[in-house]
Phi, psi and omega in degrees: 000150186247136174299133174303332183224123175215158186206156173226140176216146181217150178224141181222141172234157177209160179189184185241127178273312182223180177287343179250007184221125182247158162231165178203153174214153189211136172234136179234145173237129177234132171240153175211134182289166179290152180209156171282147178284340183217158179287331186250106186292355179277354179282140182312313189275013184301122175228165175240134174270131183287153177306158175203157183221137171229151179242130179240149181218133180240127166229148187204156175233151184223150170218191182289101178097354189224165178200142182228120188226127182247128181231134171246121178256133181066061189299322179277004173063048175291127184254025183291148177293131172273336179206140175226132177208168179262146175262177177299344176266008186064033169262145180286125174253127181241126181245115182283163179286169184293130177301170173298131191216136177246140171221146179231119180243144174229129177233149179217133177275135178254000000 
């Protein structure tokens, strides 16, 4: 099932620290409305997935031929469910949003 309303918003900044060194930052917000796990609310196993929002932050530095990027996903550590549904045994299965994740990426041109 798909949420009836979902949205993304992002804002980015960039600038120069020196002639050969640039910086950048980006903030991303993703939201999704609550939605039903099935089309028919009269079904016994009918459940709803609650609304959720996540916030990501990316910061980076770059120079001639290299780039360093730090990314923080789910900055607020939202533990909202991304999907809730019932299985064949009438038990709820909850699939969570991505946990708080930190990544550091380095690239170099050859």
